[in-house]
DOTI-232821 format. One line per 3 residues: number of its first residue (from 0); for each residue x, y, z of N, C-alpha, C. Coordinates in steps of 0.1 Angstrom, whole numbers. Layout:
N
NUM> X/Y/Z/X/Y/Z/X/Y/Z  ...
! end
This chain:
407
0> 8/-12/0/0/0/0/9/13/0  20/12/8/29/23/9/36/26/-5  40/14/-11/46/15/-24/37/22/-35
3> 24/17/-34/14/23/-43/12/38/-41  12/42/-28/11/56/-24/23/64/-29  35/58/-28/47/65/-33/47/67/-48
6> 42/56/-55/41/57/-70/32/69/-74  20/70/-66/11/81/-69/17/95/-67  25/96/-56/31/108/-53/42/112/-63
9> 49/102/-68/59/104/-78/53/109/-91  42/102/-95/34/106/-107/29/120/-106  23/123/-95/18/137/-92/30/147/-93
12> 41/144/-88/53/153/-88/57/155/-102  58/144/-110/62/146/-124/52/155/-132  39/153/-129/28/161/-135/30/175/-132
15> 33/178/-119/35/192/-115/47/198/-122  58/191/-122/70/196/-129/68/198/-143  61/188/-150/57/190/-164/49/202/-167
18> 39/204/-158/31/216/-160/39/229/-159  48/229/-149/56/241/-147/65/244/-159  71/233/-165/79/234/-177/71/239/-188
21> 59/233/-190/51/238/-201/47/253/-200  44/256/-187/40/270/-185/51/280/-188  63/276/-183/75/284/-186/78/285/-201
24> 76/274/-208/78/273/-223/68/282/-230  55/282/-225/45/290/-232/47/304/-229  52/308/-217/55/322/-214/66/326/-222
27> 77/318/-224/88/322/-232/84/323/-246  75/315/-251/70/316/-265/62/329/-267  54/332/-257/47/345/-258/56/357/-258
30> 67/356/-250/76/367/-249/84/368/-263  87/357/-269/94/357/-281/86/363/-292  73/360/-292/64/365/-302/62/380/-301
33> 63/385/-288/60/399/-286/73/407/-285  83/403/-292/96/409/-291/97/422/-299  105/432/-294/107/444/-301/115/442/-314
36> 112/451/-324/120/450/-337/120/464/-343  130/466/-351/132/479/-358/132/477/-373  124/485/-380/124/485/-395/126/499/-400
39> 131/500/-413/133/512/-419/125/514/-431  121/527/-434/114/530/-446/120/544/-451  128/544/-461/134/557/-465/143/562/-454
42> 141/574/-450/150/579/-439/143/577/-425  132/570/-425/125/567/-412/130/554/-406  131/554/-393/133/542/-385/121/540/-376
45> 115/528/-377/103/525/-369/106/514/-359  104/518/-346/107/509/-335/94/503/-330  91/490/-334/79/484/-329/82/476/-316
48> 79/482/-305/83/477/-292/76/464/-289  65/461/-295/58/448/-294/58/439/-306  67/444/-316/67/437/-329/56/443/-338
51> 58/441/-351/48/447/-361/37/437/-364  39/424/-361/28/414/-364/22/410/-351  10/413/-349/3/411/-336/-7/400/-337
54> -7/392/-327/-18/382/-325/-24/385/-312  -37/388/-312/-44/395/-301/-56/386/-296  -57/384/-283/-69/378/-278/-77/389/-271
57> -88/392/-277/-97/403/-272/-91/417/-271  -83/420/-261/-78/433/-259/-62/434/-259  -57/445/-263/-42/446/-262/-38/461/-264
60> -27/465/-258/-22/478/-260/-7/477/-264  -3/483/-275/11/482/-279/16/496/-281  29/497/-283/36/510/-285/46/509/-297
63> 48/520/-304/58/520/-314/62/535/-316  74/537/-322/79/551/-324/84/552/-338  83/564/-344/88/567/-357/99/578/-356
66> 111/575/-361/122/584/-360/127/589/-373  128/602/-375/133/607/-388/148/610/-386  156/602/-393/171/602/-392/177/613/-401
69> 169/620/-409/174/631/-418/171/644/-411  176/655/-418/174/668/-413/163/675/-420  157/668/-429/145/674/-437/132/668/-432
72> 122/677/-434/108/672/-430/103/662/-441  97/651/-436/92/641/-445/78/638/-441  71/630/-449/57/626/-446/57/611/-446
75> 48/605/-437/46/591/-437/32/587/-435  29/574/-437/15/569/-434/16/557/-426  5/554/-419/3/542/-410/-8/534/-416
78> -6/521/-417/-16/512/-423/-17/499/-415  -28/492/-416/-30/479/-411/-30/469/-423  -22/459/-422/-20/449/-432/-25/435/-428
81> -30/427/-437/-33/413/-435/-41/410/-423  -52/417/-421/-61/414/-409/-67/400/-411  -68/393/-400/-73/379/-400/-83/377/-388
84> -93/370/-391/-104/367/-381/-110/379/-375  -112/389/-383/-119/402/-378/-134/399/-378  -139/397/-366/-153/394/-364/-159/403/-354
87> -172/407/-356/-178/416/-346/-171/429/-346  -173/437/-336/-168/450/-334/-154/450/-327  -143/453/-334/-130/454/-328/-126/469/-329
90> -126/476/-318/-123/490/-318/-108/492/-316  -103/502/-323/-89/505/-320/-88/520/-318  -78/524/-311/-74/538/-308/-59/540/-310
93> -56/549/-319/-42/553/-322/-40/567/-317  -30/569/-309/-27/583/-305/-12/585/-303  -8/598/-306/6/602/-302/5/614/-293
96> -7/617/-288/-9/628/-279/-7/641/-284  -6/642/-298/-3/655/-304/-11/657/-317  -6/653/-328/-13/655/-341/-23/644/-345
99> -21/632/-339/-29/621/-344/-36/614/-332  -49/614/-333/-57/606/-324/-69/600/-332  -68/587/-335/-78/581/-343/-85/570/-336
102> -98/570/-336/-106/559/-331/-116/554/-341  -115/541/-344/-123/535/-354/-124/520/-352  -130/512/-362/-131/498/-360/-123/491/-371
105> -117/480/-368/-109/472/-377/-118/467/-388  -113/466/-400/-120/460/-411/-113/448/-416  -120/438/-423/-113/426/-427/-104/427/-439
108> -100/439/-442/-91/441/-453/-80/452/-450  -69/451/-457/-58/460/-454/-62/475/-457  -58/484/-449/-63/498/-451/-53/508/-445
111> -52/520/-452/-44/531/-446/-53/537/-435  -47/539/-423/-55/546/-413/-51/560/-411  -40/564/-415/-36/578/-414/-25/581/-424
114> -26/592/-431/-16/595/-442/-11/610/-440  -1/613/-447/5/626/-448/8/631/-433  13/623/-425/17/627/-412/31/634/-413
117> 32/646/-409/45/653/-411/54/651/-399  66/648/-402/76/647/-391/88/655/-395  92/664/-386/103/673/-388/117/666/-388
120> 127/672/-393/140/666/-393/145/662/-380  150/650/-378/154/644/-365/143/644/-355  131/644/-359/120/643/-350/116/629/-346
123> 109/627/-335/104/614/-330/90/615/-327  82/606/-332/68/605/-329/65/592/-321  60/592/-309/57/581/-301/42/578/-301
126> 39/565/-304/25/561/-305/21/551/-295  8/552/-291/2/541/-284/-10/536/-292  -11/523/-293/-22/517/-301/-29/506/-293
129> -42/508/-290/-50/499/-282/-61/493/-290  -63/480/-287/-74/472/-294/-84/467/-283  -97/467/-287/-107/462/-278/-117/455/-286
132> -118/442/-284/-128/434/-291/-141/432/-283  -152/433/-290/-165/431/-283/-166/416/-278  -162/407/-287/-163/393/-284/-149/387/-279
135> -150/375/-273/-138/368/-269/-132/361/-281  -124/367/-289/-118/361/-301/-104/364/-302  -96/356/-310/-82/358/-313/-81/363/-327
138> -75/374/-329/-74/379/-343/-60/384/-345  -56/387/-357/-42/392/-360/-42/403/-369  -32/412/-368/-31/424/-377/-16/427/-377
141> -12/433/-388/2/438/-390/2/453/-391  11/460/-383/12/474/-384/23/478/-394  20/487/-403/30/491/-413/31/506/-413
144> 44/511/-411/46/526/-412/56/527/-424  53/536/-433/61/538/-445/62/553/-449  73/557/-453/75/570/-458/67/572/-471
147> 60/584/-473/52/586/-484/61/586/-497  56/579/-507/64/578/-520/65/591/-527  77/596/-527/79/610/-534/81/608/-549
150> 82/596/-554/84/594/-568/70/596/-576  59/593/-569/46/594/-576/39/606/-569  35/616/-577/28/627/-572/13/625/-573
153> 6/621/-562/-8/618/-563/-16/631/-561  -29/630/-560/-38/641/-560/-35/650/-548  -34/644/-536/-31/652/-524/-18/659/-525
156> -8/652/-530/6/658/-532/5/670/-541  -3/669/-551/-4/680/-561/-10/692/-555  -21/690/-547/-28/701/-541/-18/708/-531
159> -11/700/-523/-2/706/-513/9/714/-520  14/709/-532/24/716/-538/20/729/-545  7/731/-547/1/743/-553/-3/753/-543
162> -2/750/-530/-7/759/-520/3/761/-508  3/773/-503/10/776/-491/2/771/-479  7/762/-471/0/756/-460/-1/765/-448
165> -13/769/-444/-15/778/-433/-17/770/-420  -13/775/-409/-16/768/-396/-28/772/-389  -34/783/-394/-46/789/-388/-53/798/-398
168> -67/798/-397/-74/807/-406/-73/821/-402  -77/831/-411/-77/845/-408/-89/849/-399  -100/842/-402/-112/845/-394/-116/832/-386
171> -124/834/-376/-127/823/-367/-139/815/-372  -137/802/-375/-148/793/-380/-159/792/-370  -171/794/-375/-183/793/-366/-188/807/-361
174> -179/816/-360/-182/829/-354/-181/840/-365  -173/838/-375/-171/848/-386/-172/841/-400  -179/848/-409/-179/843/-423/-165/846/-429
177> -161/838/-439/-149/840/-446/-151/845/-460  -148/857/-463/-150/863/-476/-138/865/-484  -126/864/-478/-114/865/-485/-108/851/-488
180> -98/850/-497/-92/837/-499/-82/834/-488  -86/825/-479/-78/822/-467/-69/810/-470  -71/804/-481/-62/793/-486/-64/779/-480
183> -54/771/-479/-54/757/-475/-48/757/-460  -56/752/-451/-53/753/-437/-52/739/-431  -41/737/-423/-39/724/-417/-47/722/-405
186> -52/710/-403/-61/707/-391/-59/692/-388  -69/687/-380/-69/673/-376/-83/667/-378  -83/655/-384/-96/648/-385/-95/634/-379
189> -105/626/-382/-105/612/-376/-93/604/-380  -86/608/-391/-75/600/-396/-61/606/-395  -60/618/-388/-47/624/-387/-47/638/-392
192> -35/642/-398/-33/655/-404/-42/657/-416  -50/667/-416/-59/670/-428/-57/685/-432  -63/688/-443/-61/702/-449/-74/706/-455
195> -79/718/-452/-92/723/-457/-91/737/-463  -99/739/-474/-99/752/-480/-110/761/-473  -107/774/-472/-116/783/-465/-116/797/-473
198> -129/802/-474/-130/815/-480/-132/815/-495  -129/826/-501/-131/828/-515/-119/822/-523  -118/809/-522/-107/802/-528/-109/801/-543
201> -98/802/-551/-100/802/-566/-93/790/-572  -86/781/-565/-78/771/-571/-82/757/-565  -94/755/-563/-99/741/-558/-109/735/-567
204> -107/737/-580/-117/732/-590/-112/719/-596  -122/710/-598/-119/696/-603/-130/693/-613  -127/687/-624/-137/682/-634/-135/667/-636
207> -146/660/-634/-147/646/-635/-159/642/-644  -156/636/-655/-166/632/-665/-175/644/-669  -168/656/-671/-175/668/-675/-184/674/-665
210> -182/670/-652/-190/675/-641/-180/683/-632  -184/695/-628/-176/704/-620/-177/702/-605  -166/701/-598/-166/699/-583/-157/710/-577
213> -158/711/-564/-149/719/-556/-142/710/-545  -129/712/-543/-122/705/-533/-126/711/-519  -131/702/-510/-134/706/-496/-122/705/-487
216> -116/693/-488/-104/690/-479/-97/678/-483  -84/677/-479/-76/665/-480/-78/658/-466  -83/646/-467/-86/638/-455/-73/633/-449
219> -73/630/-436/-62/625/-429/-56/612/-435  -64/604/-442/-59/592/-448/-54/594/-462  -53/607/-467/-47/610/-480/-57/611/-491
222> -70/607/-489/-80/608/-499/-85/623/-500  -92/627/-510/-96/640/-512/-111/641/-514  -117/650/-506/-132/651/-506/-136/663/-515
225> -146/659/-524/-151/669/-534/-166/671/-532  -171/683/-535/-185/686/-535/-189/691/-548  -201/687/-553/-206/692/-566/-206/707/-566
228> -202/714/-577/-203/728/-578/-217/732/-583  -226/729/-574/-240/731/-578/-249/721/-571  -261/720/-575/-270/710/-569/-276/701/-580
231> -282/690/-576/-288/681/-585/-301/688/-591  -305/683/-602/-317/688/-608/-330/684/-600  -329/673/-594/-340/667/-586/-340/673/-572
234> -352/677/-567/-353/680/-553/-360/669/-546  -357/667/-533/-362/656/-526/-366/659/-511  -374/652/-505/-376/652/-491/-365/643/-485
237> -360/647/-473/-350/639/-466/-356/626/-463  -369/626/-458/-376/613/-454/-390/614/-457  -397/603/-458/-411/603/-459/-417/599/-445
240> -410/592/-437/-414/588/-424/-403/591/-414  -406/596/-402/-397/600/-392/-388/588/-389  -393/575/-391/-385/563/-388/-372/563/-397
243> -373/570/-408/-361/569/-418/-353/582/-418  -352/588/-406/-345/601/-406/-330/600/-407  -324/588/-404/-310/586/-406/-306/585/-420
246> -295/590/-424/-291/591/-438/-292/578/-446  -287/567/-439/-286/554/-446/-300/549/-450  -310/554/-442/-324/550/-445/-332/560/-453
249> -326/571/-456/-333/582/-462/-336/582/-477  -345/590/-481/-347/592/-496/-335/596/-503  -327/605/-496/-315/611/-503/-304/600/-505
252> -302/591/-496/-292/581/-497/-296/572/-509  -309/568/-511/-313/560/-522/-311/567/-535  -315/579/-535/-314/587/-548/-300/589/-552
255> -291/593/-543/-277/596/-546/-270/583/-551  -272/572/-544/-265/560/-548/-271/553/-560  -284/552/-561/-290/544/-572/-293/552/-584
258> -292/565/-584/-296/574/-595/-285/583/-599  -282/593/-591/-272/604/-594/-258/598/-597  -254/589/-588/-240/584/-589/-239/576/-602
261> -249/568/-605/-248/559/-617/-248/568/-629  -255/579/-630/-256/587/-642/-244/596/-643  -237/600/-632/-227/611/-633/-213/607/-629
264> -212/596/-622/-198/592/-617/-194/578/-621  -203/570/-626/-201/556/-628/-188/553/-637  -186/561/-647/-174/559/-655/-161/561/-648
267> -161/569/-637/-149/571/-630/-150/565/-616  -158/555/-614/-161/548/-601/-148/543/-595  -139/538/-604/-126/533/-599/-119/542/-589
270> -120/556/-592/-113/566/-584/-121/570/-572  -133/565/-570/-141/570/-559/-140/560/-547  -136/566/-535/-135/557/-523/-148/554/-517
273> -149/542/-511/-160/538/-503/-158/543/-489  -161/556/-487/-157/564/-475/-167/563/-464  -162/566/-452/-170/567/-440/-174/582/-438
276> -187/585/-440/-192/599/-439/-199/601/-425  -197/612/-420/-202/615/-406/-216/620/-406  -225/612/-401/-240/615/-399/-242/617/-384
279> -240/630/-380/-241/633/-366/-255/636/-361  -261/627/-354/-274/629/-348/-274/625/-333  -263/628/-327/-261/624/-313/-270/632/-304
282> -278/625/-295/-287/632/-286/-281/636/-273  -285/647/-268/-281/651/-255/-293/653/-246  -291/659/-234/-302/662/-225/-312/672/-231
285> -307/681/-239/-316/692/-244/-317/692/-259  -317/680/-265/-318/679/-280/-305/674/-286  -303/676/-299/-291/671/-305/-279/679/-302
288> -268/673/-298/-256/680/-294/-250/689/-305  -253/685/-318/-247/692/-329/-253/707/-329  -266/708/-325/-272/722/-326/-265/731/-315
291> -263/726/-303/-256/733/-293/-242/736/-297  -235/726/-302/-221/728/-306/-219/738/-317  -228/739/-327/-227/748/-338/-233/761/-335
294> -245/762/-330/-253/775/-329/-249/782/-316  -246/775/-305/-244/782/-292/-229/783/-289  -222/772/-290/-208/772/-286/-199/775/-298
297> -204/774/-310/-196/777/-322/-183/769/-323  -185/756/-322/-173/747/-322/-175/736/-333  -171/740/-345/-171/730/-356/-159/720/-354
300> -161/708/-359/-150/698/-357/-150/688/-369  -138/684/-373/-136/674/-383/-135/660/-377  -136/660/-364/-137/647/-357/-151/643/-356
303> -155/631/-361/-169/627/-362/-174/624/-348  -185/631/-344/-191/628/-331/-204/621/-332  -207/615/-343/-219/607/-345/-216/594/-353
306> -226/590/-360/-225/577/-368/-216/579/-380  -209/569/-384/-201/569/-397/-208/560/-406  -212/566/-418/-220/558/-428/-210/555/-440
309> -209/542/-442/-201/538/-454/-208/540/-467  -202/548/-476/-209/551/-488/-200/556/-498  -203/555/-511/-195/561/-522/-199/575/-525
312> -210/580/-519/-215/593/-521/-223/597/-509  -223/610/-506/-230/615/-494/-233/630/-496  -233/638/-485/-235/652/-486/-225/659/-476
315> -224/672/-477/-216/680/-468/-221/679/-453  -212/679/-444/-216/681/-430/-217/696/-427  -224/699/-416/-225/713/-412/-211/719/-408
318> -203/710/-403/-189/714/-399/-181/718/-411  -182/710/-422/-175/713/-434/-179/727/-440  -192/730/-439/-197/742/-444/-192/754/-436
321> -192/752/-423/-187/762/-414/-172/765/-416  -164/754/-417/-150/756/-420/-148/762/-434  -156/760/-443/-155/766/-456/-157/781/-456
324> -165/786/-446/-167/800/-445/-180/805/-441  -190/796/-439/-204/800/-435/-205/801/-420  -217/807/-416/-221/807/-402/-236/806/-401
327> -241/804/-389/-255/804/-387/-261/818/-386  -253/828/-385/-258/841/-383/-259/850/-395  -250/848/-405/-249/858/-416/-249/850/-429
330> -253/857/-440/-252/852/-453/-238/854/-458  -234/846/-468/-221/847/-474/-221/844/-488  -219/854/-497/-219/852/-511/-205/853/-517
333> -195/852/-507/-181/854/-511/-172/843/-506  -177/830/-506/-169/819/-503/-172/808/-514  -163/798/-515/-163/789/-526/-175/780/-527
336> -182/779/-516/-195/770/-517/-207/778/-523  -205/791/-523/-216/799/-529/-216/798/-544  -228/796/-550/-229/795/-564/-242/802/-568
339> -242/812/-576/-253/820/-579/-264/812/-587  -260/801/-592/-270/792/-599/-278/784/-589  -274/783/-577/-281/776/-566/-292/786/-561
342> -304/783/-564/-315/793/-560/-324/787/-550  -320/775/-544/-329/768/-534/-320/763/-523  -326/762/-511/-318/756/-500/-315/741/-503
345> -303/737/-497/-299/723/-499/-296/717/-485  -299/704/-485/-297/697/-472/-282/694/-469  -280/693/-456/-267/688/-451/-268/675/-444
348> -257/669/-441/-257/655/-435/-259/655/-420  -257/667/-414/-258/668/-399/-272/672/-394  -276/666/-383/-289/669/-378/-289/681/-369
351> -300/689/-368/-301/700/-359/-311/698/-348  -322/692/-352/-333/690/-342/-339/676/-344  -344/670/-333/-351/657/-334/-361/656/-323
354> -374/653/-328/-384/651/-318/-391/637/-322  -401/633/-315/-408/621/-318/-415/622/-332  -418/634/-336/-426/636/-349/-417/641/-360
357> -407/649/-357/-399/656/-368/-384/655/-366  -377/655/-377/-363/656/-377/-359/668/-386  -351/677/-381/-346/689/-389/-331/688/-391
360> -327/685/-404/-313/685/-407/-309/700/-409  -296/702/-407/-291/715/-411/-292/717/-426  -292/729/-431/-293/731/-445/-285/744/-448
363> -283/747/-461/-276/760/-465/-286/767/-474  -287/780/-472/-296/788/-480/-289/792/-493  -297/797/-502/-292/801/-515/-282/812/-514
366> -283/819/-503/-273/830/-500/-262/827/-491  -260/814/-489/-248/809/-481/-249/810/-466  -260/809/-461/-262/809/-446/-266/795/-441
369> -261/791/-430/-265/778/-424/-278/779/-417  -288/770/-420/-302/771/-415/-305/758/-406  -314/760/-398/-319/749/-390/-334/750/-387
372> -342/755/-397/-356/759/-394/-366/749/-400  -363/742/-410/-374/733/-417/-371/719/-415  -382/711/-413/-380/697/-410/-377/689/-424
375> -373/677/-422/-368/669/-434/-379/664/-443  -391/667/-440/-402/663/-449/-405/674/-459  -397/684/-460/-398/694/-470/-389/691/-482
378> -394/696/-494/-386/694/-506/-374/704/-506  -362/699/-508/-350/707/-509/-341/702/-519  -330/709/-522/-320/705/-532/-310/696/-525
381> -302/689/-533/-292/680/-529/-279/684/-535  -268/684/-527/-255/687/-532/-245/676/-529  -243/667/-539/-235/655/-536/-221/657/-533
384> -215/648/-525/-201/648/-521/-195/634/-524  -184/634/-530/-176/621/-533/-162/623/-527  -155/612/-525/-142/612/-521/-133/604/-530
387> -122/610/-535/-113/604/-544/-102/597/-537  -99/585/-542/-89/576/-535/-75/582/-534  -67/578/-524/-54/584/-522/-45/582/-534
390> -46/572/-541/-36/569/-552/-39/576/-565  -50/583/-566/-54/590/-578/-43/601/-582  -41/602/-595/-31/612/-600/-39/622/-609
393> -35/635/-609/-43/645/-616/-33/653/-624  -39/660/-634/-32/671/-641/-39/684/-638  -33/695/-641/-40/708/-639/-34/715/-627
396> -39/727/-624/-35/735/-613/-47/739/-604  -59/735/-607/-70/737/-598/-78/750/-601  -73/758/-610/-80/771/-613/-92/768/-622
399> -101/778/-624/-113/776/-632/-109/773/-647  -98/779/-652/-94/777/-666/-85/765/-667  -79/760/-656/-71/748/-656/-74/739/-644
402> -86/733/-644/-90/725/-632/-82/712/-632  -82/706/-620/-76/693/-618/-85/683/-626  -78/674/-633/-85/663/-641/-78/650/-638
405> -86/640/-635/-80/627/-632/-73/621/-644  -61/616/-642/-53/610/-653/-51/595/-651
! end
């Protein structure tokens, strides 16, 4: 009996030792997989403190840094590559505590998450990247940081080369209208460093398939947002039923995607991004937050504070109109969104008021003033917006006589 008991103890001891060895091996394996590494791209050195290929169970926070080894200012972009097992909602937040703070959801395909990030000579950018999965899943993603290719001059590069980049506008967005040419101004949006036109700009003209557009901004991911230089021939109600007040369910979404886009942009669809457009209808204690933010506090923002709608075509947000040079107080016939051929109010993508019976989107008057007076069951004009992909190349200089043309 004692021998049998000793055998059991010996077996148990071996099992315990074996478990400890396996645990140490697994821990070592995990540490090996999460090892720091350094990669280079042009003059940039990227220090991935947790490695660039991540295998994540539910949540994880990693850090990396970008170092410019040259004395010249350069630009770079950050992308996610080879995502696998992306299921449910996996939220990520990228921040360097300065120019870039991006919060979005992982997609099951490789994508650029921030572009045209400027780093000064011998500069260092330190990043924190956190992931949070709604479900208990294991997924993988690769982080890629690369210097912008200076050999190919794409659309955004061309715009930047034709303009002096301003760090601040001459007039205060939201409080003052912009009637002079204030140029191209650097800012921040959901995807990093962005650039917007303000005031009586003369060199933001684009022609696509014989249709005239105006450049609104260069997005932080390097794509370029355009708005039709006019309105559609068709006027529409935003909704027929209050249940369909959100843009994705609205009459306007159906018309723009199934009718106007097909007739006017289909030939150049390859150049049009399937973009996330901001449909801000966020409710607060006293109504929609956007109304207080725009009308009372005068705080426009290129950071989306509402729903993001995936679409190849949408409309302007109230924030974009404010940044372009309009206000809720005064008319403005001297900024680039004004067009004397527009004789009717047109809808915007941002909500102003919401009750159980009615939804009131912001709109723009024929005289260039931001409105919030009429509900969405009124007939109004539509001013389409499309976004051109980052890799598009153009000719021209953006003037009326020499507009940008996709090549």
